[in-house]
PyMOL Python script that loads the backbone (N, CA, C, O; Angstrom):
from pymol import cmd

cmd.read_pdbstr("""\
ATOM      1  N   UNK A   1     -24.990 -18.186  13.088  1.00  0.00           N
ATOM      2  CA  UNK A   1     -25.198 -17.027  12.230  1.00  0.00           C
ATOM      3  C   UNK A   1     -25.932 -15.926  12.997  1.00  0.00           C
ATOM      4  O   UNK A   1     -25.543 -14.759  12.958  1.00  0.00           O
ATOM      5  N   UNK A   2     -27.003 -16.322  13.697  1.00  0.00           N
ATOM      6  CA  UNK A   2     -27.779 -15.322  14.421  1.00  0.00           C
ATOM      7  C   UNK A   2     -26.947 -14.688  15.535  1.00  0.00           C
ATOM      8  O   UNK A   2     -27.060 -13.491  15.798  1.00  0.00           O
ATOM      9  N   UNK A   3     -26.106 -15.501  16.192  1.00  0.00           N
ATOM     10  CA  UNK A   3     -25.262 -14.974  17.255  1.00  0.00           C
ATOM     11  C   UNK A   3     -24.271 -13.967  16.682  1.00  0.00           C
ATOM     12  O   UNK A   3     -23.971 -12.956  17.317  1.00  0.00           O
ATOM     13  N   UNK A   4     -23.767 -14.240  15.492  1.00  0.00           N
ATOM     14  CA  UNK A   4     -22.834 -13.326  14.848  1.00  0.00           C
ATOM     15  C   UNK A   4     -23.512 -11.993  14.548  1.00  0.00           C
ATOM     16  O   UNK A   4     -22.919 -10.935  14.760  1.00  0.00           O
ATOM     17  N   UNK A   5     -24.729 -12.035  14.065  1.00  0.00           N
ATOM     18  CA  UNK A   5     -25.479 -10.808  13.766  1.00  0.00           C
ATOM     19  C   UNK A   5     -25.731 -10.023  15.048  1.00  0.00           C
ATOM     20  O   UNK A   5     -25.571  -8.803  15.072  1.00  0.00           O
ATOM     21  N   UNK A   6     -26.120 -10.711  16.099  1.00  0.00           N
ATOM     22  CA  UNK A   6     -26.366 -10.040  17.376  1.00  0.00           C
ATOM     23  C   UNK A   6     -25.079  -9.442  17.938  1.00  0.00           C
ATOM     24  O   UNK A   6     -25.100  -8.351  18.508  1.00  0.00           O
ATOM     25  N   UNK A   7     -23.967 -10.144  17.783  1.00  0.00           N
ATOM     26  CA  UNK A   7     -22.687  -9.638  18.282  1.00  0.00           C
ATOM     27  C   UNK A   7     -22.287  -8.371  17.528  1.00  0.00           C
ATOM     28  O   UNK A   7     -21.845  -7.399  18.140  1.00  0.00           O
ATOM     29  N   UNK A   8     -22.439  -8.378  16.206  1.00  0.00           N
ATOM     30  CA  UNK A   8     -22.119  -7.188  15.419  1.00  0.00           C
ATOM     31  C   UNK A   8     -23.024  -6.011  15.803  1.00  0.00           C
ATOM     32  O   UNK A   8     -22.557  -4.877  15.911  1.00  0.00           O
ATOM     33  N   UNK A   9     -24.277  -6.274  16.000  1.00  0.00           N
ATOM     34  CA  UNK A   9     -25.213  -5.222  16.377  1.00  0.00           C
ATOM     35  C   UNK A   9     -24.826  -4.637  17.733  1.00  0.00           C
ATOM     36  O   UNK A   9     -24.863  -3.420  17.919  1.00  0.00           O
ATOM     37  N   UNK A  10     -24.457  -5.495  18.674  1.00  0.00           N
ATOM     38  CA  UNK A  10     -24.073  -5.026  20.007  1.00  0.00           C
ATOM     39  C   UNK A  10     -22.800  -4.185  19.940  1.00  0.00           C
ATOM     40  O   UNK A  10     -22.690  -3.168  20.625  1.00  0.00           O
ATOM     41  N   UNK A  11     -21.846  -4.604  19.121  1.00  0.00           N
ATOM     42  CA  UNK A  11     -20.613  -3.829  18.985  1.00  0.00           C
ATOM     43  C   UNK A  11     -20.873  -2.478  18.334  1.00  0.00           C
ATOM     44  O   UNK A  11     -20.278  -1.474  18.726  1.00  0.00           O
ATOM     45  N   UNK A  12     -21.756  -2.448  17.343  1.00  0.00           N
ATOM     46  CA  UNK A  12     -22.075  -1.175  16.686  1.00  0.00           C
ATOM     47  C   UNK A  12     -22.755  -0.217  17.652  1.00  0.00           C
ATOM     48  O   UNK A  12     -22.500   0.987  17.616  1.00  0.00           O
ATOM     49  N   UNK A  13     -23.603  -0.731  18.499  1.00  0.00           N
ATOM     50  CA  UNK A  13     -24.294   0.124  19.464  1.00  0.00           C
ATOM     51  C   UNK A  13     -23.341   0.615  20.551  1.00  0.00           C
ATOM     52  O   UNK A  13     -23.558   1.683  21.123  1.00  0.00           O
ATOM     53  N   UNK A  14     -22.300  -0.141  20.841  1.00  0.00           N
ATOM     54  CA  UNK A  14     -21.367   0.225  21.899  1.00  0.00           C
ATOM     55  C   UNK A  14     -20.335   1.250  21.435  1.00  0.00           C
ATOM     56  O   UNK A  14     -19.723   1.924  22.264  1.00  0.00           O
ATOM     57  N   UNK A  15     -20.134   1.380  20.119  1.00  0.00           N
ATOM     58  CA  UNK A  15     -19.128   2.319  19.607  1.00  0.00           C
ATOM     59  C   UNK A  15     -19.639   3.747  19.680  1.00  0.00           C
ATOM     60  O   UNK A  15     -20.826   3.989  19.462  1.00  0.00           O
ATOM     61  N   UNK A  16     -18.755   4.703  19.985  1.00  0.00           N
ATOM     62  CA  UNK A  16     -19.157   6.106  19.908  1.00  0.00           C
ATOM     63  C   UNK A  16     -19.460   6.476  18.455  1.00  0.00           C
ATOM     64  O   UNK A  16     -18.902   5.870  17.541  1.00  0.00           O
ATOM     65  N   UNK A  17     -20.334   7.458  18.228  1.00  0.00           N
ATOM     66  CA  UNK A  17     -20.758   7.788  16.861  1.00  0.00           C
ATOM     67  C   UNK A  17     -19.606   8.153  15.922  1.00  0.00           C
ATOM     68  O   UNK A  17     -19.654   7.796  14.745  1.00  0.00           O
ATOM     69  N   UNK A  18     -18.591   8.838  16.393  1.00  0.00           N
ATOM     70  CA  UNK A  18     -17.490   9.232  15.515  1.00  0.00           C
ATOM     71  C   UNK A  18     -16.558   8.092  15.162  1.00  0.00           C
ATOM     72  O   UNK A  18     -15.807   8.197  14.192  1.00  0.00           O
ATOM     73  N   UNK A  19     -16.581   7.012  15.913  1.00  0.00           N
ATOM     74  CA  UNK A  19     -15.654   5.907  15.666  1.00  0.00           C
ATOM     75  C   UNK A  19     -15.935   5.232  14.333  1.00  0.00           C
ATOM     76  O   UNK A  19     -15.004   4.830  13.636  1.00  0.00           O
ATOM     77  N   UNK A  20     -17.187   5.106  13.976  1.00  0.00           N
ATOM     78  CA  UNK A  20     -17.526   4.463  12.705  1.00  0.00           C
ATOM     79  C   UNK A  20     -17.067   5.318  11.534  1.00  0.00           C
ATOM     80  O   UNK A  20     -16.609   4.782  10.525  1.00  0.00           O
ATOM     81  N   UNK A  21     -17.180   6.628  11.649  1.00  0.00           N
ATOM     82  CA  UNK A  21     -16.745   7.505  10.567  1.00  0.00           C
ATOM     83  C   UNK A  21     -15.228   7.518  10.447  1.00  0.00           C
ATOM     84  O   UNK A  21     -14.692   7.546   9.339  1.00  0.00           O
ATOM     85  N   UNK A  22     -14.537   7.497  11.575  1.00  0.00           N
ATOM     86  CA  UNK A  22     -13.073   7.517  11.536  1.00  0.00           C
ATOM     87  C   UNK A  22     -12.526   6.248  10.906  1.00  0.00           C
ATOM     88  O   UNK A  22     -11.479   6.281  10.259  1.00  0.00           O
ATOM     89  N   UNK A  23     -13.207   5.148  11.084  1.00  0.00           N
ATOM     90  CA  UNK A  23     -12.733   3.880  10.536  1.00  0.00           C
ATOM     91  C   UNK A  23     -12.892   3.812   9.024  1.00  0.00           C
ATOM     92  O   UNK A  23     -12.206   3.025   8.371  1.00  0.00           O
ATOM     93  N   UNK A  24     -13.783   4.621   8.451  1.00  0.00           N
ATOM     94  CA  UNK A  24     -14.029   4.534   7.013  1.00  0.00           C
ATOM     95  C   UNK A  24     -13.192   5.512   6.205  1.00  0.00           C
ATOM     96  O   UNK A  24     -13.261   5.499   4.976  1.00  0.00           O
ATOM     97  N   UNK A  25     -12.396   6.370   6.863  1.00  0.00           N
ATOM     98  CA  UNK A  25     -11.568   7.316   6.120  1.00  0.00           C
ATOM     99  C   UNK A  25     -10.490   6.566   5.357  1.00  0.00           C
ATOM    100  O   UNK A  25      -9.890   5.621   5.870  1.00  0.00           O
ATOM    101  N   UNK A  26     -10.253   6.993   4.138  1.00  0.00           N
ATOM    102  CA  UNK A  26      -9.269   6.314   3.298  1.00  0.00           C
ATOM    103  C   UNK A  26      -7.848   6.672   3.730  1.00  0.00           C
ATOM    104  O   UNK A  26      -7.562   7.813   4.094  1.00  0.00           O
ATOM    105  N   UNK A  27      -6.988   5.695   3.683  1.00  0.00           N
ATOM    106  CA  UNK A  27      -5.575   5.924   3.993  1.00  0.00           C
ATOM    107  C   UNK A  27      -4.922   6.609   2.799  1.00  0.00           C
ATOM    108  O   UNK A  27      -5.372   6.434   1.666  1.00  0.00           O
ATOM    109  N   UNK A  28      -3.875   7.380   3.034  1.00  0.00           N
ATOM    110  CA  UNK A  28      -3.185   8.018   1.904  1.00  0.00           C
ATOM    111  C   UNK A  28      -2.598   6.944   0.992  1.00  0.00           C
ATOM    112  O   UNK A  28      -2.224   5.867   1.458  1.00  0.00           O
ATOM    113  N   UNK A  29      -2.518   7.232  -0.289  1.00  0.00           N
ATOM    114  CA  UNK A  29      -2.002   6.218  -1.212  1.00  0.00           C
ATOM    115  C   UNK A  29      -0.534   5.893  -0.919  1.00  0.00           C
ATOM    116  O   UNK A  29       0.241   6.757  -0.508  1.00  0.00           O
ATOM    117  N   UNK A  30      -0.185   4.666  -1.134  1.00  0.00           N
ATOM    118  CA  UNK A  30       1.196   4.233  -0.906  1.00  0.00           C
ATOM    119  C   UNK A  30       2.110   4.863  -1.953  1.00  0.00           C
ATOM    120  O   UNK A  30       1.707   5.053  -3.100  1.00  0.00           O
ATOM    121  N   UNK A  31       3.330   5.183  -1.559  1.00  0.00           N
ATOM    122  CA  UNK A  31       4.250   5.763  -2.544  1.00  0.00           C
ATOM    123  C   UNK A  31       4.525   4.763  -3.660  1.00  0.00           C
ATOM    124  O   UNK A  31       4.615   3.556  -3.434  1.00  0.00           O
ATOM    125  N   UNK A  32       4.652   5.292  -4.852  1.00  0.00           N
ATOM    126  CA  UNK A  32       4.903   4.432  -6.007  1.00  0.00           C
ATOM    127  C   UNK A  32       6.392   4.401  -6.286  1.00  0.00           C
ATOM    128  O   UNK A  32       7.089   5.397  -6.090  1.00  0.00           O
ATOM    129  N   UNK A  33       6.869   3.284  -6.733  1.00  0.00           N
ATOM    130  CA  UNK A  33       8.288   3.117  -7.011  1.00  0.00           C
ATOM    131  C   UNK A  33       8.501   2.583  -8.414  1.00  0.00           C
ATOM    132  O   UNK A  33       7.596   2.592  -9.248  1.00  0.00           O
ATOM    133  N   UNK A  34       9.694   2.125  -8.649  1.00  0.00           N
ATOM    134  CA  UNK A  34      10.056   1.579  -9.950  1.00  0.00           C
ATOM    135  C   UNK A  34      10.659   0.198  -9.755  1.00  0.00           C
ATOM    136  O   UNK A  34      11.342  -0.070  -8.766  1.00  0.00           O
ATOM    137  N   UNK A  35      10.395  -0.654 -10.702  1.00  0.00           N
ATOM    138  CA  UNK A  35      10.981  -1.981 -10.721  1.00  0.00           C
ATOM    139  C   UNK A  35      11.868  -2.059 -11.946  1.00  0.00           C
ATOM    140  O   UNK A  35      11.407  -1.861 -13.070  1.00  0.00           O
ATOM    141  N   UNK A  36      13.125  -2.345 -11.731  1.00  0.00           N
ATOM    142  CA  UNK A  36      14.073  -2.455 -12.836  1.00  0.00           C
ATOM    143  C   UNK A  36      14.496  -3.913 -12.933  1.00  0.00           C
ATOM    144  O   UNK A  36      15.094  -4.460 -12.007  1.00  0.00           O
ATOM    145  N   UNK A  37      14.184  -4.529 -14.049  1.00  0.00           N
ATOM    146  CA  UNK A  37      14.576  -5.917 -14.286  1.00  0.00           C
ATOM    147  C   UNK A  37      15.755  -5.900 -15.248  1.00  0.00           C
ATOM    148  O   UNK A  37      15.652  -5.404 -16.369  1.00  0.00           O
ATOM    149  N   UNK A  38      16.866  -6.446 -14.796  1.00  0.00           N
ATOM    150  CA  UNK A  38      18.083  -6.453 -15.599  1.00  0.00           C
ATOM    151  C   UNK A  38      18.481  -7.903 -15.826  1.00  0.00           C
ATOM    152  O   UNK A  38      18.620  -8.678 -14.880  1.00  0.00           O
ATOM    153  N   UNK A  39      18.659  -8.252 -17.073  1.00  0.00           N
ATOM    154  CA  UNK A  39      19.091  -9.607 -17.407  1.00  0.00           C
ATOM    155  C   UNK A  39      20.568  -9.807 -17.109  1.00  0.00           C
ATOM    156  O   UNK A  39      21.218  -8.930 -16.541  1.00  0.00           O
ATOM    157  N   UNK A  40      21.087 -10.943 -17.485  1.00  0.00           N
ATOM    158  CA  UNK A  40      22.466 -11.278 -17.179  1.00  0.00           C
ATOM    159  C   UNK A  40      23.490 -10.677 -18.123  1.00  0.00           C
ATOM    160  O   UNK A  40      24.681 -10.961 -17.993  1.00  0.00           O
ATOM    161  N   UNK A  41      23.060  -9.852 -19.070  1.00  0.00           N
ATOM    162  CA  UNK A  41      23.992  -9.325 -20.066  1.00  0.00           C
ATOM    163  C   UNK A  41      24.315  -7.849 -19.848  1.00  0.00           C
ATOM    164  O   UNK A  41      24.840  -7.204 -20.755  1.00  0.00           O
ATOM    165  N   UNK A  42      24.020  -7.302 -18.683  1.00  0.00           N
ATOM    166  CA  UNK A  42      24.329  -5.894 -18.432  1.00  0.00           C
ATOM    167  C   UNK A  42      25.819  -5.745 -18.172  1.00  0.00           C
ATOM    168  O   UNK A  42      26.375  -6.392 -17.285  1.00  0.00           O
ATOM    169  N   UNK A  43      26.445  -4.900 -18.944  1.00  0.00           N
ATOM    170  CA  UNK A  43      27.899  -4.702 -18.847  1.00  0.00           C
ATOM    171  C   UNK A  43      28.204  -3.402 -18.102  1.00  0.00           C
ATOM    172  O   UNK A  43      27.398  -2.472 -18.123  1.00  0.00           O
ATOM    173  N   UNK A  44      29.352  -3.335 -17.451  1.00  0.00           N
ATOM    174  CA  UNK A  44      29.741  -2.112 -16.736  1.00  0.00           C
ATOM    175  C   UNK A  44      29.880  -0.895 -17.650  1.00  0.00           C
ATOM    176  O   UNK A  44      29.785   0.240 -17.182  1.00  0.00           O
ATOM    177  N   UNK A  45      30.104  -1.118 -18.945  1.00  0.00           N
ATOM    178  CA  UNK A  45      30.284   0.012 -19.859  1.00  0.00           C
ATOM    179  C   UNK A  45      28.974   0.505 -20.473  1.00  0.00           C
ATOM    180  O   UNK A  45      29.002   1.342 -21.376  1.00  0.00           O
ATOM    181  N   UNK A  46      27.830   0.007 -20.006  1.00  0.00           N
ATOM    182  CA  UNK A  46      26.529   0.439 -20.520  1.00  0.00           C
ATOM    183  C   UNK A  46      26.045   1.627 -19.680  1.00  0.00           C
ATOM    184  O   UNK A  46      25.193   1.477 -18.804  1.00  0.00           O
ATOM    185  N   UNK A  47      26.597   2.792 -19.963  1.00  0.00           N
ATOM    186  CA  UNK A  47      26.366   3.985 -19.140  1.00  0.00           C
ATOM    187  C   UNK A  47      24.904   4.428 -19.128  1.00  0.00           C
ATOM    188  O   UNK A  47      24.413   4.889 -18.098  1.00  0.00           O
ATOM    189  N   UNK A  48      24.202   4.295 -20.252  1.00  0.00           N
ATOM    190  CA  UNK A  48      22.801   4.740 -20.298  1.00  0.00           C
ATOM    191  C   UNK A  48      21.934   3.960 -19.316  1.00  0.00           C
ATOM    192  O   UNK A  48      21.103   4.535 -18.614  1.00  0.00           O
ATOM    193  N   UNK A  49      22.136   2.657 -19.276  1.00  0.00           N
ATOM    194  CA  UNK A  49      21.334   1.832 -18.367  1.00  0.00           C
ATOM    195  C   UNK A  49      21.690   2.148 -16.917  1.00  0.00           C
ATOM    196  O   UNK A  49      20.797   2.316 -16.086  1.00  0.00           O
ATOM    197  N   UNK A  50      22.982   2.231 -16.602  1.00  0.00           N
ATOM    198  CA  UNK A  50      23.393   2.521 -15.231  1.00  0.00           C
ATOM    199  C   UNK A  50      22.916   3.899 -14.786  1.00  0.00           C
ATOM    200  O   UNK A  50      22.526   4.071 -13.631  1.00  0.00           O
ATOM    201  N   UNK A  51      22.941   4.862 -15.664  1.00  0.00           N
ATOM    202  CA  UNK A  51      22.467   6.214 -15.332  1.00  0.00           C
ATOM    203  C   UNK A  51      20.983   6.180 -14.979  1.00  0.00           C
ATOM    204  O   UNK A  51      20.545   6.836 -14.034  1.00  0.00           O
ATOM    205  N   UNK A  52      20.214   5.407 -15.748  1.00  0.00           N
ATOM    206  CA  UNK A  52      18.769   5.310 -15.483  1.00  0.00           C
ATOM    207  C   UNK A  52      18.506   4.592 -14.156  1.00  0.00           C
ATOM    208  O   UNK A  52      17.610   4.984 -13.409  1.00  0.00           O
ATOM    209  N   UNK A  53      19.271   3.557 -13.862  1.00  0.00           N
ATOM    210  CA  UNK A  53      19.112   2.843 -12.591  1.00  0.00           C
ATOM    211  C   UNK A  53      19.384   3.787 -11.423  1.00  0.00           C
ATOM    212  O   UNK A  53      18.627   3.806 -10.452  1.00  0.00           O
ATOM    213  N   UNK A  54      20.444   4.560 -11.508  1.00  0.00           N
ATOM    214  CA  UNK A  54      20.781   5.511 -10.442  1.00  0.00           C
ATOM    215  C   UNK A  54      19.716   6.595 -10.338  1.00  0.00           C
ATOM    216  O   UNK A  54      19.362   7.007  -9.234  1.00  0.00           O
ATOM    217  N   UNK A  55      19.203   7.059 -11.466  1.00  0.00           N
ATOM    218  CA  UNK A  55      18.157   8.088 -11.458  1.00  0.00           C
ATOM    219  C   UNK A  55      16.901   7.562 -10.768  1.00  0.00           C
ATOM    220  O   UNK A  55      16.293   8.277  -9.971  1.00  0.00           O
ATOM    221  N   UNK A  56      16.508   6.333 -11.058  1.00  0.00           N
ATOM    222  CA  UNK A  56      15.315   5.758 -10.435  1.00  0.00           C
ATOM    223  C   UNK A  56      15.530   5.488  -8.947  1.00  0.00           C
ATOM    224  O   UNK A  56      14.583   5.540  -8.163  1.00  0.00           O
ATOM    225  N   UNK A  57      16.757   5.203  -8.563  1.00  0.00           N
ATOM    226  CA  UNK A  57      17.049   4.926  -7.154  1.00  0.00           C
ATOM    227  C   UNK A  57      16.964   6.188  -6.299  1.00  0.00           C
ATOM    228  O   UNK A  57      16.779   6.112  -5.085  1.00  0.00           O
ATOM    229  N   UNK A  58      17.098   7.344  -6.937  1.00  0.00           N
ATOM    230  CA  UNK A  58      16.969   8.600  -6.196  1.00  0.00           C
ATOM    231  C   UNK A  58      18.288   9.062  -5.740  1.00  0.00           C
ATOM    232  O   UNK A  58      18.388  10.106  -5.096  1.00  0.00           O
TER     233      UNK A  58
END
""", "prot")
cmd.dss("prot")
cmd.show_as("cartoon", "prot")
cmd.util.cbc("prot")
cmd.orient("prot")
C-alpha cells in the first residue's frame, strides 16, 4: 500500500502541470440513437411502422 502511494506521488510530481488539467477535461457526449424493437408480427403492408423505422435510420 505504501509503495503504491509513493509511486502515485512520484508520477504526479513527474507530470508537467498542464497534463493533470488536460486529463480531467470531459469528453464530448456520445451521439444518441434509437432502438427499435420489432416483434415477429410486422407485416410488409404496415407502412406507418416502416416509415418510422426509415425515419429513425436517417
